[in-house]
MARPA-386410 format. One record per residue (C-alpha): residue number from 0; residue in three letters; chain; x, y, z. Coordinates in pm, whole numbers, plus 32768, in hexadecimal, padded with zeros to 4 digits. Layout:
REC	seq	type	mol	c1	c2	c3
REC	NUM	ALA	A	X	Y	Z
...
***
This chain:
REC	seq	type	mol	c1	c2	c3
REC	0	MET	A	8514	79EA	792D
REC	1	LYS	A	8456	7AD1	7844
REC	2	TYR	A	83D3	7C14	78E3
REC	3	LEU	A	84AC	7BE3	7A17
REC	4	THR	A	8620	7BB7	79D5
REC	5	GLU	A	8628	7CCA	78CE
REC	6	PHE	A	8599	7DBB	79CF
REC	7	ARG	A	86B2	7D65	7ABE
REC	8	ASP	A	87C7	7D90	79BD
REC	9	ALA	A	88EA	7E58	7A4A
REC	10	GLY	A	8956	7EDC	78F7
REC	11	ALA	A	87FD	7F64	78AC
REC	12	ALA	A	87F2	8001	7A05
REC	13	ARG	A	8940	80B0	79D1
REC	14	ARG	A	88CE	813B	7883
REC	15	LEU	A	878E	81C3	791B
REC	16	LEU	A	884C	825D	7A3F
REC	17	ALA	A	8933	830C	7948
REC	18	GLU	A	8808	8383	787A
REC	19	ILE	A	8756	8413	79AB
REC	20	THR	A	8890	84BD	7A2B
REC	21	ALA	A	88DD	8554	78D6
REC	22	ARG	A	8777	85D0	78A1
REC	23	ALA	A	8734	8668	79F7
REC	24	THR	A	8790	87DA	7A03
REC	25	ARG	A	872C	87ED	7B72
REC	26	CYS	A	86D1	86FE	7C8B
REC	27	TRP	A	8567	8691	7C5E
REC	28	THR	A	8493	8608	7D7B
REC	29	LEU	A	83CC	84D0	7D29
REC	30	MET	A	82EA	83FA	7E02
REC	31	GLU	A	82B7	8286	7DCF
REC	32	VAL	A	8160	8213	7E41
REC	33	CYS	A	81A1	80A6	7E8C
REC	34	GLY	A	8251	7FFB	7FAB
REC	35	GLY	A	82DA	7EF4	7EBE
REC	36	GLN	A	837A	8005	7DEF
REC	37	THR	A	840A	809E	7F2E
REC	38	HIS	A	84B3	7F55	7F87
REC	39	THR	A	8544	7F36	7E27
REC	40	ILE	A	85CC	8099	7E38
REC	41	VAL	A	8668	806B	7F8F
REC	42	ARG	A	86E9	7F08	7F54
REC	43	ASN	A	879A	7F6D	7E12
REC	44	GLY	A	880D	80C1	7E8E
REC	45	LEU	A	8760	8174	7D6F
REC	46	ASP	A	871C	82A7	7E44
REC	47	GLU	A	888E	82C5	7E8F
REC	48	LEU	A	88F6	828B	7D26
REC	49	LEU	A	8806	839E	7CB6
REC	50	ALA	A	8873	849B	7DBD
REC	51	GLY	A	8895	85F5	7D27
REC	52	SER	A	87AC	85A6	7C05
REC	53	VAL	A	8679	8513	7CAF
REC	54	GLU	A	8606	850B	7E17
REC	55	MET	A	851D	83E8	7E5E
REC	56	ILE	A	8423	840F	7F78
REC	57	HIS	A	833E	82FA	7FE9
REC	58	GLY	A	81C4	8314	7FDA
REC	59	PRO	A	809C	8265	8080
REC	60	GLY	A	80B9	8130	7FA8
REC	61	CYS	A	80B9	8025	80B5
REC	62	PRO	A	7F53	7FAF	80F6
REC	63	VAL	A	7FAA	7F1F	824A
REC	64	CYS	A	8056	8062	82B0
REC	65	VAL	A	7F34	814A	825A
REC	66	THR	A	7E37	8074	8317
REC	67	PRO	A	7DDE	8152	8440
REC	68	LEU	A	7E0B	80EB	85A9
REC	69	GLU	A	7C95	80DA	85E7
REC	70	GLN	A	7C6C	7FCD	84DB
REC	71	ILE	A	7D78	7EFD	8585
REC	72	ASP	A	7CC2	7F24	86D0
REC	73	LYS	A	7B7D	7EB9	862B
REC	74	ALA	A	7C2D	7D83	85A7
REC	75	LEU	A	7CB5	7D35	8701
REC	76	SER	A	7B60	7D5F	87A2
REC	77	ILE	A	7AC5	7C6B	86AC
REC	78	ALA	A	7BE5	7B71	86B2
REC	79	GLU	A	7BD4	7B50	882D
REC	80	ARG	A	7A71	7AC1	8821
REC	81	GLU	A	7A55	794E	8868
REC	82	GLU	A	7966	790C	8748
REC	83	VAL	A	7A46	79B4	8644
REC	84	ILE	A	7B4C	7927	855A
REC	85	PHE	A	7C03	7A60	84EA
REC	86	THR	A	7CBD	7A45	839F
REC	87	SER	A	7DB6	7B33	8305
REC	88	PHE	A	7EE4	7B52	8227
REC	89	GLY	A	801F	7B18	82F3
REC	90	ASP	A	80A7	7C79	82EA
REC	91	MET	A	7F86	7CF8	83C1
REC	92	LEU	A	7FD2	7C18	84EA
REC	93	ARG	A	80E7	7CEC	8583
REC	94	VAL	A	8055	7E43	8539
REC	95	PRO	A	802A	7EDF	8693
REC	96	GLY	A	7ED8	7F4F	8710
REC	97	SER	A	7EA7	802B	8841
REC	98	ALA	A	7F12	7F18	8932
REC	99	SER	A	7F4C	7DD7	8871
REC	100	ASP	A	7F60	7D37	8718
REC	101	LEU	A	7EC4	7C0C	866B
REC	102	GLN	A	7FF1	7B31	86B0
REC	103	GLN	A	7FCB	7B6E	8824
REC	104	VAL	A	7E57	7B21	880D
REC	105	ARG	A	7EB5	79D4	876F
REC	106	ALA	A	7FB6	7992	887F
REC	107	ARG	A	7EA6	79C7	8982
REC	108	GLY	A	7DCF	78BC	88DC
REC	109	GLY	A	7D0F	7980	87D9
REC	110	ASP	A	7CCD	78C9	8692
REC	111	VAL	A	7D90	79AB	85A5
REC	112	ARG	A	7DF5	790D	845D
REC	113	VAL	A	7ECE	7980	833A
REC	114	VAL	A	7E31	7949	81E5
REC	115	TYR	A	7EAF	7992	8087
REC	116	SER	A	7D60	79F0	7FEF
REC	117	PRO	A	7C0D	7A64	806F
REC	118	LEU	A	7B80	7932	7FC2
REC	119	ASP	A	7C51	7861	80B4
REC	120	ALA	A	7B98	7913	81CE
REC	121	LEU	A	7A4D	78C5	8126
REC	122	ALA	A	7AAF	7755	8116
REC	123	ILE	A	7AFC	775C	828B
REC	124	ALA	A	799F	77E8	82C7
REC	125	ARG	A	7904	76C9	8205
REC	126	GLN	A	79D0	75CF	82CE
REC	127	ASN	A	7977	766F	841F
REC	128	PRO	A	7803	76C3	8419
REC	129	ASP	A	77FC	76E6	8595
REC	130	HIS	A	78FA	7805	858F
REC	131	GLU	A	78F3	7966	850A
REC	132	VAL	A	7A0B	798F	840C
REC	133	VAL	A	7A89	7AEF	83CA
REC	134	PHE	A	7B81	7B5D	82C0
REC	135	PHE	A	7C48	7C9F	82EB
REC	136	ALA	A	7C13	7D43	8196
REC	137	VAL	A	7D37	7E35	8183
REC	138	GLY	A	7DD3	7ECF	8050
REC	139	PHE	A	7DC4	7FB7	7F28
REC	140	GLU	A	7D09	7F71	7DE7
REC	141	THR	A	7DF6	7E4C	7DAB
REC	142	THR	A	7D54	7D66	7EAC
REC	143	ALA	A	7BF1	7DE8	7E8A
REC	144	PRO	A	7B87	7CFB	7D6E
REC	145	ALA	A	7BDC	7BBF	7E31
REC	146	ASN	A	7B31	7C45	7F69
REC	147	ALA	A	7A00	7CA6	7E9D
REC	148	MET	A	79F4	7B4B	7E06
REC	149	ALA	A	7A03	7AA6	7F5E
REC	150	VAL	A	78D9	7B72	7FD9
REC	151	TRP	A	7819	7B3C	7E95
REC	152	ARG	A	785B	79C8	7EA7
REC	153	ALA	A	77F0	79B6	8016
REC	154	ARG	A	76A1	7A4E	7FBC
REC	155	GLU	A	767B	7966	7E90
REC	156	LEU	A	76BE	7832	7F68
REC	157	GLY	A	75EF	78AD	808D
REC	158	ILE	A	7715	78A3	8181
REC	159	ARG	A	769B	796F	82A8
REC	160	ASN	A	77C0	7942	8398
REC	161	PHE	A	78B4	7A06	82BF
REC	162	SER	A	78F8	7B7D	82CE
REC	163	VAL	A	7A0A	7C74	8274
REC	164	LEU	A	7AA4	7D92	8338
REC	165	VAL	A	7ACD	7E8A	821B
REC	166	SER	A	7BF3	7F7A	821B
REC	167	HIS	A	7C19	7FBD	80A8
REC	168	VAL	A	7CAE	8106	8034
REC	169	THR	A	7CDF	8192	7ED5
REC	170	VAL	A	7E12	8243	7E50
REC	171	PRO	A	7D98	8377	7D8C
REC	172	PRO	A	7D05	8437	7EB8
REC	173	ALA	A	7E48	8406	7F7B
REC	174	LEU	A	7F13	8493	7E5B
REC	175	THR	A	7E27	85BB	7E45
REC	176	ALA	A	7E51	85FE	7FBA
REC	177	ILE	A	7FCD	85EB	7FAA
REC	178	LEU	A	7FEE	86C2	7E72
REC	179	GLY	A	7EFB	87C4	7EFA
REC	180	ALA	A	7FA9	87EA	804B
REC	181	PRO	A	8050	893D	808E
REC	182	ASP	A	81A0	8895	80D4
REC	183	ASN	A	8198	87AD	7FA6
REC	184	ARG	A	82EA	8776	7EFD
REC	185	VAL	A	8285	8664	7E09
REC	186	GLN	A	82C7	86BE	7C9D
REC	187	GLY	A	8282	856C	7BFF
REC	188	ILE	A	81EA	841E	7C5E
REC	189	LEU	A	8234	82B2	7C18
REC	190	ALA	A	80DF	8208	7C2B
REC	191	ALA	A	80BE	809F	7CA0
REC	192	GLY	A	80A9	7FAE	7B7C
REC	193	HIS	A	7FD8	7EA6	7C2D
REC	194	VAL	A	7ECC	7FA1	7C96
REC	195	CYS	A	7EB8	801F	7B30
REC	196	ALA	A	7EAA	7EB9	7AAC
REC	197	VAL	A	7D55	7EA9	7B53
REC	198	MET	A	7CD8	800F	7B36
REC	199	GLY	A	7D95	8099	7A0B
REC	200	TRP	A	7E13	81FF	7A0F
REC	201	GLU	A	7CE8	82D0	79A3
REC	202	GLU	A	7CB9	8355	7B06
REC	203	TYR	A	7E1D	83D9	7B07
REC	204	GLU	A	7DF4	84B5	79D5
REC	205	PRO	A	7D34	85D2	7A81
REC	206	ILE	A	7E29	85C3	7BA6
REC	207	ALA	A	7F52	85F3	7ABD
REC	208	ALA	A	7EA2	8710	7A09
REC	209	THR	A	7E26	87C5	7B42
REC	210	HIS	A	7F6A	87B1	7C06
REC	211	ARG	A	804D	87C6	7AD6
REC	212	VAL	A	811C	8694	7B2D
REC	213	PRO	A	8183	8571	7A4F
REC	214	ILE	A	80FF	8420	7AC5
REC	215	VAL	A	81A9	82E8	7A40
REC	216	VAL	A	810C	8191	7A78
REC	217	THR	A	823A	80C0	7ADB
REC	218	GLY	A	8298	7F58	7B26
REC	219	PHE	A	8367	7ED1	7C44
REC	220	GLU	A	84BC	7E5A	7BC9
REC	221	PRO	A	85EE	7F40	7BC3
REC	222	VAL	A	85DB	7F80	7A4C
REC	223	ASP	A	8464	7FC1	7A6A
REC	224	ILE	A	84A6	80C7	7B73
REC	225	LEU	A	85BD	816D	7AAF
REC	226	GLN	A	84EE	8172	7970
REC	227	GLY	A	83D1	8213	7A31
REC	228	ILE	A	84BC	8317	7AC3
REC	229	ALA	A	8552	835D	796B
REC	230	LEU	A	83F7	8398	78D7
REC	231	ALA	A	8395	847D	79F7
REC	232	VAL	A	84D8	8547	79E1
REC	233	ALA	A	84B2	856B	7868
REC	234	GLN	A	8356	85FC	789A
REC	235	LEU	A	83CC	86E7	79AC
REC	236	GLU	A	84EA	8766	78D4
REC	237	ARG	A	83F2	87AA	77B8
REC	238	GLY	A	82F4	884D	78A0
REC	239	GLU	A	81EF	873B	7862
REC	240	HIS	A	80FC	869B	7954
REC	241	ARG	A	8040	856C	78D8
REC	242	VAL	A	8015	83FC	7927
REC	243	GLU	A	8104	8304	7884
REC	244	ASN	A	810C	818A	78A0
REC	245	GLN	A	825F	80E8	78D6
REC	246	TYR	A	81BB	7FA1	7946
REC	247	ALA	A	8123	7F55	77F2
REC	248	ARG	A	815B	7DDF	781A
REC	249	SER	A	804F	7DD6	7929
REC	250	VAL	A	7F7E	7F15	7922
REC	251	ARG	A	7E7B	7FA2	7834
REC	252	ARG	A	7DCE	80F4	784D
REC	253	ALA	A	7C81	8055	78AD
REC	254	GLY	A	7D1D	7F5A	799B
REC	255	THR	A	7C64	7E10	79BE
REC	256	PRO	A	7AF2	7E53	7978
REC	257	MET	A	7A6F	7D0C	7A0C
REC	258	ALA	A	7B26	7D46	7B55
REC	259	ARG	A	7AB0	7EAF	7B63
REC	260	ALA	A	794B	7E40	7B26
REC	261	ARG	A	7952	7D45	7C45
REC	262	VAL	A	79E2	7E4A	7D32
REC	263	ALA	A	78D6	7F44	7CCC
REC	264	GLU	A	77C5	7E3F	7D02
REC	265	VAL	A	782E	7DEA	7E67
REC	266	PHE	A	78CD	7F2F	7EE4
REC	267	GLU	A	7878	809F	7ED2
REC	268	VAL	A	7956	81CF	7F02
REC	269	ALA	A	795F	825E	8063
REC	270	ASP	A	7A24	8348	8142
REC	271	ARG	A	7B42	828E	81E6
REC	272	ALA	A	7C44	82DA	82F5
REC	273	TRP	A	7DB4	82AD	829C
REC	274	ARG	A	7ED7	8293	8388
REC	275	GLY	A	7F9A	83D6	835D
REC	276	LEU	A	7E9D	847F	827A
REC	277	GLY	A	7D67	847E	8353
REC	278	GLU	A	7C10	8451	82B9
REC	279	LEU	A	7C0A	848F	8144
REC	280	PRO	A	7ABD	84BE	8090
REC	281	ARG	A	7A60	83A7	7FA0
REC	282	SER	A	7BB0	82FD	7FD0
REC	283	GLY	A	7B40	81A1	8032
REC	284	LEU	A	7A48	808B	7FF5
REC	285	ARG	A	792E	7FFC	80C5
REC	286	LEU	A	7834	7EE6	8084
REC	287	ARG	A	76FB	7F45	7FC9
REC	288	ASP	A	75AC	7F1A	8078
REC	289	ALA	A	756D	7DDA	7FB3
REC	290	PHE	A	769D	7D3F	805E
REC	291	ALA	A	767E	7DE7	81B4
REC	292	ALA	A	763A	7C9A	825C
REC	293	PHE	A	77AC	7C49	822A
REC	294	ASP	A	782A	7D85	82D9
REC	295	ALA	A	78F0	7D18	840D
REC	296	GLU	A	78E7	7E76	84A5
REC	297	GLN	A	776C	7E68	84B5
REC	298	ARG	A	7758	7CF9	8511
REC	299	PHE	A	783C	7D20	8640
REC	300	GLY	A	77DB	7E82	86A4
REC	301	VAL	A	792F	7F27	867B
REC	302	ALA	A	78D5	8030	8579
REC	303	THR	A	78D8	8148	867C
REC	304	LEU	A	7A2F	80EF	870D
REC	305	HIS	A	7B1C	8219	86E5
REC	306	VAL	A	7C7E	8246	876C
REC	307	SER	A	7D96	8343	873B
REC	308	GLU	A	7EE0	82F4	8692
REC	309	SER	A	8017	82D4	876B
REC	310	ALA	A	80D5	841B	8793
REC	311	ALA	A	821A	8358	87B3
REC	312	CYS	A	8201	82CA	8651
REC	313	ARG	A	8240	83B1	8529
REC	314	ALA	A	81B6	82BB	842C
REC	315	GLY	A	80D7	83CA	839E
REC	316	ASP	A	8200	84A7	8348
REC	317	VAL	A	82B3	837F	82A9
REC	318	LEU	A	8180	831A	81DE
REC	319	THR	A	8151	8476	8151
REC	320	GLY	A	82C0	84A5	80FB
REC	321	ARG	A	82FB	85BC	81F7
REC	322	ILE	A	841A	84FE	8296
REC	323	ARG	A	84EB	83CB	824C
REC	324	PRO	A	84D5	82AA	8342
REC	325	THR	A	8631	82F7	83CB
REC	326	GLN	A	85BD	8459	8424
REC	327	CYS	A	84C4	83CC	8520
REC	328	GLU	A	8551	83E1	8681
REC	329	ALA	A	84C9	8286	86D4
REC	330	PHE	A	855C	81D7	85A2
REC	331	GLY	A	8645	80BC	8608
REC	332	ALA	A	8631	8125	8776
REC	333	THR	A	84D9	8101	8811
REC	334	CYS	A	844A	8086	86C5
REC	335	THR	A	84D9	7F48	862B
REC	336	PRO	A	8441	7E20	856F
REC	337	GLU	A	8441	7D5F	86B6
REC	338	ARG	A	8393	7E78	8775
REC	339	PRO	A	82E8	7F57	8673
REC	340	LEU	A	822E	8094	86C2
REC	341	GLY	A	817B	8095	8574
REC	342	ALA	A	8127	7FCA	8442
REC	343	PRO	A	823C	8052	835B
REC	344	MET	A	833F	7F9F	8430
REC	345	VAL	A	82A1	7E44	8411
REC	346	SER	A	81EF	7E3F	82C1
REC	347	ALA	A	829E	7D8F	81A1
REC	348	GLU	A	8268	7ED0	80D9
REC	349	GLY	A	82AC	7FCB	81EF
REC	350	ALA	A	83AF	80DA	81B3
REC	351	CYS	A	8433	80BF	8317
REC	352	ALA	A	8462	7F48	82F0
REC	353	ALA	A	8518	7F84	81A7
REC	354	TYR	A	860A	807B	8243
REC	355	TYR	A	8640	7FAB	837A
REC	356	GLY	A	8668	7E58	82D2
REC	357	LEU	A	8720	7EC0	8199
REC	358	ALA	A	8809	7FC7	8225
REC	359	ARG	A	88FC	7EB4	828D
REC	360	HIS	A	88FA	7E30	8126
REC	361	ARG	A	8941	7F8D	809D
REC	362	ARG	A	8A5F	7FC9	8193
REC	363	GLN	A	8AFF	7E8A	8118
REC	364	GLU	A	8AD3	7EEE	7FAC
REC	365	PRO	A	8AF6	8069	7F99
REC	366	SER	A	8AAE	806E	7E24
REC	367	GLY	A	8956	7FD3	7E5D
REC	368	GLY	A	88D0	7EAB	7DA1
REC	369	VAL	A	893C	7F27	7C48
REC	370	PRO	A	8AA4	7EBD	7C01
***
């Protein structure tokens, strides 16, 4: 299959591994900023194959994982109401709140439904005019266009029983916070290709220049990852720090202008709390005043709900690359996919889930996924 099998080619992967190893004069520290990339790296053992030349640390690239505890509690408060049909992508259902999760709310009789698009939630609202239908709008810039379209369409159709619980965050402010931290070790970044497919990479250029780090927009298959690493290492060895695009088959510098325009029409930039990073200025999205009628926080009176993160879960340290999942005392003991303490253990893109679920695969195949 074009654009897939060639990026899983073992021969190409071996050549890139040899190129990176030969070029690196020291061990460089790179951060991938996408949970999908993390799973590819761990599943194929790329971090082990690159040991001594590149150290990969995992960033806050899982949208479920960076959603703070208080947003989960807001979702639970809304979902427990009798008049509400609460809709969400499936990976949010088992993310623990302070005392429960959405799956448990459903088990207790709450009408919690998994949907595959916010437009599915809008269709449910049209079919159930006597219920309030809420969609949990979580994600980076990747999911923002579809969520913006759902709200825009609800206003156009005059659907008044639909609202969204917004928990959108944007990548550049998080990178700025990580790179500007006193204990930062990141020397280069692999940027998430799907985010850049929407937003482009113009926002990354001042970050690369200010912090003097190469940023490579990268895809998600093993050869994508290795090409991105090779480009970053080449820049580091030459003393360069600019944005490059490995994912040219999907990403342009300006991104997707129509999608960006719809997001800008419906949402505006706002301060936003992140799990592990705290509140970052201008790091999220909220509904503009023209669409405020669709804001579930205001509609259900949960905007002022605030809770503290669990001290037992070190998700914040994992999400900022300070520790690996296996360095958390709770990992695999008091925190498992069946009984998670935090979102990174249950999300499909979570680093803890990757280490827990794929470690068995890597023990069986010590050389990783590249023959």
